[in-house]
Structure formats: C-alpha cells, structure tokens
C-alpha positions as a printed Julia matrix, in Angstrom:
363×3 Matrix{Float64}:
 -48.38  -16.02  59.65
 -49.66  -13.87  56.58
 -47.84  -14.27  52.99
 -45.4   -11.3   52.48
 -45.8    -9.95  48.95
 -47.79   -7.21  50.42
 -49.35   -7.79  53.35
 -53.02   -6.45  53.89
 -50.64   -2.98  52.21
 -53.71   -0.73  51.13
 -53.72    0.36  47.06
 -52.37    3.2   46.78
 -49.59    3.61  49.15
 -45.85    4.82  48.02
 -43.21    2.56  48.22
 -39.7     3.21  47.38
 -37.94    0.57  45.06
 -34.47   -0.43  45.75
 -33.33    0.61  41.85
 -30.3    -0.82  39.72
 -31.88   -0.85  36.44
 -31.15   -4.84  36.29
 -33.51   -7.3   35.69
 -34.39   -8.21  39.32
 -34.82   -4.43  40.5
 -36.86   -2.89  37.12
 -39.4    -6.27  38.04
 -39.61   -6.04  41.8
 -40.65   -2.19  40.96
 -43.15   -3.51  37.88
 -45.03   -6.12  40.27
 -45.61   -3.03  43.13
 -47.71   -1.01  40.35
 -49.17   -4.09  38.92
 -50.05   -4.34  42.49
 -51.45   -0.66  42.52
 -48.65    0.86  44.59
 -47.0     4.41  43.73
 -43.89    3.66  43.53
 -40.57    5.6   43.57
 -36.92    4.43  42.48
 -33.78    5.27  44.49
 -30.74    4.11  43.4
 -27.13    4.3   44.91
 -23.7     5.53  43.39
 -21.43    3.44  45.32
 -18.3     3.51  42.95
 -18.64    7.17  41.83
 -19.74    8.92  38.97
 -17.34    7.43  36.53
 -18.37    3.88  37.52
 -22.2     4.44  37.89
 -24.28    3.78  34.44
 -26.82    6.66  34.92
 -28.02    6.16  31.52
 -28.96    2.51  32.33
 -30.71    3.58  35.2
 -32.53    6.47  33.95
 -33.84    4.63  30.55
 -34.86    1.53  33.2
 -36.72    3.97  35.23
 -38.06    5.46  32.19
 -39.25    2.81  30.7
 -41.36    1.6   33.77
 -42.49    5.38  34.03
 -41.49    5.56  37.79
 -39.79    9.1   39.33
 -35.98    8.22  40.35
 -33.66    9.63  42.67
 -29.76    8.72  42.65
 -28.16    9.13  45.66
 -24.5     9.51  45.84
 -22.93    7.71  48.63
 -19.04    6.8   47.08
 -17.43    8.12  49.93
 -19.26    6.66  52.61
 -19.52    3.44  50.75
 -15.4     3.7   50.65
 -14.71    4.35  53.83
 -17.29    1.52  55.08
 -17.67   -0.92  53.13
 -13.86   -0.9   50.61
 -12.29   -0.28  54.16
 -13.9    -3.05  55.74
 -13.09   -5.49  53.33
  -9.2    -4.32  53.0
  -9.03   -4.77  56.45
 -10.29   -8.34  56.46
  -8.04   -9.7   53.26
  -4.91   -7.71  55.57
  -6.0    -9.91  58.35
  -5.83  -12.98  56.9
  -9.75  -13.05  56.74
 -11.79  -13.45  53.73
 -14.42  -10.85  53.54
 -18.49  -11.11  52.84
 -19.3    -7.2   51.76
 -22.58   -7.63  50.49
 -24.09   -8.63  54.17
 -21.95   -5.67  55.32
 -23.59   -3.49  53.0
 -26.96   -4.65  53.25
 -28.21   -3.62  56.49
 -25.55   -0.1   56.09
 -26.37    1.03  52.81
 -29.39   -0.73  51.47
 -32.3    -1.25  54.45
 -30.34    1.46  55.68
 -29.56    4.73  54.3
 -32.65    3.41  51.56
 -34.68    3.07  54.17
 -34.15    6.46  55.92
 -34.72    7.88  52.05
 -38.32    5.7   51.94
 -39.37    7.13  55.38
 -38.45   10.88  54.98
 -40.46   11.28  52.13
 -42.88    9.46  53.86
 -43.27    6.07  52.5
 -45.54    3.07  53.46
 -42.43    0.84  52.58
 -38.93   -0.31  50.67
 -38.84   -3.23  48.19
 -35.91   -4.97  46.58
 -35.42   -7.36  43.58
 -33.59   -9.96  46.52
 -34.68  -13.69  46.38
 -36.12  -14.56  49.72
 -39.66  -13.88  51.6
 -40.87  -11.72  54.98
 -43.99  -13.52  56.64
 -45.51  -12.26  59.9
 -46.18  -13.85  63.0
 -49.72  -13.21  64.16
 -47.69  -11.55  67.24
 -46.47   -9.03  63.81
 -42.74   -9.66  64.47
 -41.05   -9.89  60.84
 -40.0   -13.98  60.16
 -36.92  -14.06  57.31
 -37.6   -17.28  54.85
 -35.22  -18.18  51.84
 -36.55  -17.6   48.49
 -38.63  -20.54  47.35
 -36.12  -20.69  44.18
 -33.19  -22.32  45.62
 -30.6   -21.83  42.92
 -31.44  -17.9   43.62
 -31.89  -17.62  47.74
 -30.21  -14.84  48.68
 -31.72  -14.74  52.07
 -27.99  -16.08  53.61
 -26.69  -12.14  53.22
 -30.07  -10.74  55.02
 -28.95  -12.18  58.1
 -27.83   -8.71  59.08
 -30.92   -6.72  59.08
 -33.04   -5.8   62.45
 -36.42   -6.81  62.62
 -37.56   -3.1   62.55
 -35.95   -3.17  58.5
 -37.5    -6.42  57.42
 -41.0    -4.99  59.06
 -40.45   -1.9   56.73
 -39.23   -4.12  53.74
 -41.18   -6.15  50.69
 -39.46   -8.73  48.4
 -41.83   -9.13  45.91
 -40.04  -12.11  44.34
 -39.58  -13.93  46.69
 -41.9   -16.46  45.16
 -40.56  -16.42  41.71
 -38.0   -17.83  39.73
 -35.12  -16.75  37.5
 -36.61  -17.71  34.15
 -39.89  -16.14  35.48
 -38.59  -13.12  36.67
 -36.56  -12.87  32.91
 -39.98  -13.32  31.16
 -41.88  -10.33  32.62
 -38.74   -8.11  32.11
 -39.39   -9.3   28.2
 -43.18   -8.68  28.47
 -41.66   -4.98  29.39
 -39.48   -4.44  26.51
 -36.4    -4.25  28.8
 -33.11   -3.89  27.56
 -31.54   -5.91  30.48
 -34.01   -8.74  30.21
 -31.62  -11.2   29.24
 -28.13   -9.96  31.06
 -25.51  -11.88  32.61
 -26.25  -12.62  36.4
 -23.91  -10.47  38.67
 -22.43  -13.17  41.22
 -19.92  -10.79  42.97
 -19.54   -7.49  45.21
 -20.21   -5.27  43.06
 -17.11   -3.61  42.9
 -14.93   -6.96  42.35
 -12.72   -6.25  39.73
 -12.5    -7.57  35.69
  -9.68   -8.39  34.4
  -7.95  -11.37  36.47
  -7.19   -8.77  39.23
  -7.84  -10.37  42.34
 -10.61   -8.49  44.39
  -7.95   -8.54  47.58
  -5.23   -6.62  45.03
  -7.15   -4.49  43.45
  -8.32   -2.75  47.48
  -4.49   -2.95  48.1
  -3.46   -1.1   45.19
  -7.29    1.34  46.33
  -5.71    2.14  49.61
  -1.63    1.88  48.57
  -0.99   -0.32  51.77
   0.8    -3.55  52.05
  -0.4    -7.01  54.04
   1.75   -8.68  55.63
   4.88  -10.7   53.67
   5.85  -14.39  54.42
   6.47  -18.22  53.62
   4.44  -20.52  51.96
   4.66  -23.35  54.66
   3.62  -27.13  54.59
   1.74  -28.7   57.5
   4.48  -30.38  58.73
   6.84  -27.32  59.13
   8.47  -27.0   55.84
   9.3   -24.09  54.35
   8.6   -24.21  50.76
   8.18  -20.54  49.48
   7.76  -16.37  49.9
   4.64  -15.06  49.37
   3.93  -11.01  48.7
   0.71  -10.42  50.97
  -1.25  -12.61  53.1
  -4.41  -10.28  50.6
  -4.17  -12.71  47.99
  -5.19  -16.36  49.42
  -8.05  -17.32  51.2
  -9.11  -21.1   53.37
  -9.31  -23.63  50.3
  -7.77  -21.79  47.51
  -5.96  -23.92  45.48
  -4.97  -21.89  42.62
  -2.93  -19.33  41.8
   0.12  -19.8   45.19
   2.97  -20.63  42.83
   4.32  -23.54  44.62
   4.51  -26.9   42.77
   4.5   -29.85  45.61
   3.81  -32.36  43.02
  -0.16  -32.38  43.24
  -2.82  -30.06  44.47
  -1.8   -27.8   47.15
  -4.62  -26.15  49.49
  -4.49  -23.55  51.59
  -5.1   -24.26  54.83
  -4.68  -21.64  56.96
  -3.47  -17.99  57.46
  -1.19  -16.43  59.93
  -1.43  -12.39  60.15
   0.8   -12.13  62.76
   3.91  -14.07  60.84
   2.24  -13.96  57.51
   2.89  -17.75  56.97
   0.46  -19.18  54.96
  -0.13  -23.24  55.13
  -0.54  -25.58  52.32
  -1.79  -29.21  52.42
  -2.09  -31.75  49.77
  -4.87  -33.99  51.61
  -7.97  -31.98  51.4
  -9.17  -34.22  54.28
  -6.95  -31.56  56.08
  -9.4   -28.67  55.41
 -12.12  -30.57  57.33
 -13.09  -29.1   60.95
 -15.74  -30.53  63.07
 -16.44  -27.0   64.55
 -15.75  -23.15  64.79
 -16.07  -20.05  66.56
 -18.34  -17.6   65.62
 -18.08  -13.26  67.28
 -21.32  -10.9   66.76
 -24.32  -12.45  65.99
 -27.45  -11.11  64.85
 -30.93  -12.48  65.67
 -33.75  -11.9   63.56
 -35.53  -14.61  65.74
 -34.25  -12.85  69.44
 -35.56  -16.03  71.72
 -32.69  -17.64  70.32
 -30.42  -15.34  71.4
 -30.71  -16.49  75.39
 -30.98  -20.19  74.56
 -27.76  -21.96  76.07
 -27.79  -24.41  72.34
 -30.04  -25.28  70.24
 -29.96  -27.21  66.73
 -30.5   -25.64  63.37
 -28.98  -25.62  59.49
 -26.17  -23.68  58.65
 -24.96  -22.2   55.86
 -21.11  -21.05  55.98
 -20.7   -19.8   52.45
 -23.2   -18.53  50.36
 -22.95  -21.02  47.37
 -22.89  -23.91  50.03
 -25.87  -25.86  50.93
 -27.35  -26.26  54.17
 -25.79  -28.62  56.8
 -26.66  -29.95  60.35
 -24.92  -28.42  63.1
 -25.5   -27.53  67.0
 -24.74  -23.39  68.65
 -23.48  -23.07  71.9
 -23.59  -19.83  73.85
 -20.15  -18.98  75.24
 -21.22  -15.61  75.7
 -23.11  -12.99  74.86
 -20.94  -11.67  71.48
 -19.31  -15.45  71.15
 -20.77  -18.97  70.18
 -19.62  -21.89  69.38
 -20.52  -23.86  66.35
 -20.46  -27.75  65.91
 -21.13  -29.11  63.06
 -22.7   -33.03  62.42
 -20.2   -33.83  59.85
 -16.85  -31.89  59.07
 -17.07  -28.99  56.8
 -14.57  -27.87  54.36
 -12.6   -24.98  53.92
 -14.59  -22.93  57.25
 -13.13  -19.8   56.13
 -12.6   -17.03  58.84
 -14.59  -13.45  57.64
 -17.57  -15.19  56.18
 -20.52  -15.55  57.56
 -22.53  -18.75  58.92
 -26.48  -18.04  58.69
 -29.03  -20.41  60.92
 -31.9   -21.85  59.45
 -34.59  -24.04  61.09
 -36.5   -25.48  57.95
 -37.27  -22.33  55.67
 -36.31  -19.57  58.21
 -32.94  -18.26  58.76
 -32.89  -17.42  62.69
 -29.78  -15.1   62.5
 -26.23  -15.41  61.99
 -22.53  -14.9   63.24
 -19.45  -14.35  61.86
 -16.48  -16.67  61.4
 -13.8   -16.26  63.9
 -10.35  -18.72  62.89
 -10.78  -22.29  63.5
 -10.78  -24.14  66.93
  -7.15  -25.89  65.36
  -5.58  -22.59  63.85
C-alpha cells in the first residue's frame, strides 16, 4: 500500500479543501499549499446565515491567501440531517448526525463542487488515514492520534468518495496541528475543541428538546417503569432519554438509576438500578456499508468493533442474517448498546465497514 498524504498527486494540481475556518481545516489547507498544490476553500452554511460565522471563515481564508466559496445548504441540511435526528429521538433511538452528514454533505455536496471545478481531489481536516492497495482500491484507517481518531464517523463513505479524498492530518497529533496554526498566526490556534454535532444547543437544552421545539412535534409520553414492572412516574417525551443515561429522569429510587430501554410504542422508559442490567452480549445491526467489499459476502468474521465514537474497540463476531441485517456478538458483554448509533468494524487500524444498531435482542 502507498502512504496517504497525497499519493503521488502532481504538484500544481488544484485541490478543494472543506473549510470551516477552524484549526483543523485551516492547517489542512496550509499543508496542501506547502506540498505545492493550488488550494480553493469551500465552506458550508448549514444552519442559516444568522448562525454562520462568515467573518471567521473569511478571515482564516484570507490569512492563508486562498480563495473561498460558501455554499448555502441550510434547507437541505435541515430536511436531511436535522429531520433524521428528530425522527430518531421520537422513535426511542439516539441519532448519530455526523455519520449521516458526512457521506451526503461533506463528502457528497463538496466533492460534487470540487469535481465541477475540475479539482484533482478533495481534502478535509479529519484525523484518519487513507492508504491504497496495489490494485488501487482505498483503505480507510484510524488516525495515528488515538485521542483524535475520527475514522468512526467515516464508515459510511463510498470507495469512490475515499479514492478522491485526502486527509493530511491523519499522521499528526492535535498539539502538532495547534503549533502549526500558531506559527501561521491563525487566531483560532487555541480555540476549544468541538465535541458535538454542529447544531447541538448551548445553555443546557438537550438536542432532542431543541429539535422538538424546532419541528413543533411531540414524541410519545409514557411511564418510567422499574425492571420488575412497577410504575415509577411519568415523563413528557421519550426524546429526552437515551440508553445508559443516569441523570435527568427526576425519579428518586434511593440509588442511581439508568435508562435500560425505551419503547416508542407505549412510551415507557425502563429504569434499572443495577448497572449490570445494561450489559448485553449481542446486537442486531442493519443497513451495512462495506469499505472492504469482500466482507459483504462473508457469512461471519471476527473483528474489533466500536459502538460509539468515544468507546474503545472491543472484540466480537459479525454474522450475516441477510443482505441488510447482521448479528454482532461481543466476546465480552457491553454496556448501553444504543439503538441509532453505529457499530464500526475494524481489522487492526483498518475500517472494514459498519452498520446501524437496532433495538437489542432482549428489549
């Protein structure tokens, strides 16, 4: 396999950089210039003009002396990503907006923009790596920084999208990136990390509640139920809860209580006081995306799997039930396996593919 950074792309080629004006995208653009490429930046306005910091983005592009285009995508983003997230919440699932957004917008709309303008490739500030096998097929790998690795969010990309993309930060640690930003005099060099989806509200309002208010819709109300069937109280909507949640239920049980399951039909939320009741040894998965296409035909295979971005990889076995449904069995039971999140499969550092977690077998 050949190393990812620009894979022999001829100097002087033009590249489109997904640009937010933040540290990572700014340094990615700078590294492209340093490697001898012509760079054009393109930013996405996803939440409307009032929430798009046009001045910050323009100032960063001016500092780097690169042309900037801004695409107004807020209507499509609302109907595709924000509506998806709300539908997940009101159906008792926990959405993963970034994993849905990436294939459609950052690696969809922006790659379309890059190709329309005749660019030789597309660049982002993701902490991940792309290698190419001898036959030219792309391989998606974790970033070398385990603290910043973002390969989890990229499992839904197509091989075509990966083949056209470059990740110049994949071999760097965040402190190195910040130091480059400081050396360039970028005002965002020490900006705080962004940990959540771009539309997570500030000030204590939950994402589910913010979306409920935005779309002026309700989610099922119901009871809090103990694991032995006792009614513990009422709640005003399942959108406020997620599997494994401890705080925010308002139910006094004498010791910490955790959300064990959510029933979107009855509206009931089951609370458990024994953390071991959150453990499960298997999960049903649906709608897989395979970066290594040969795995789609395997009846089963062993791998490491991440069931949420911040979790560590654990060992398990994936078995095919049919073309769109898989069974994942963990070597060791896992806590709070959450419907709506992605299970991403790895062989060492390489992403094989991933699929979406469905309600647990025992729920």
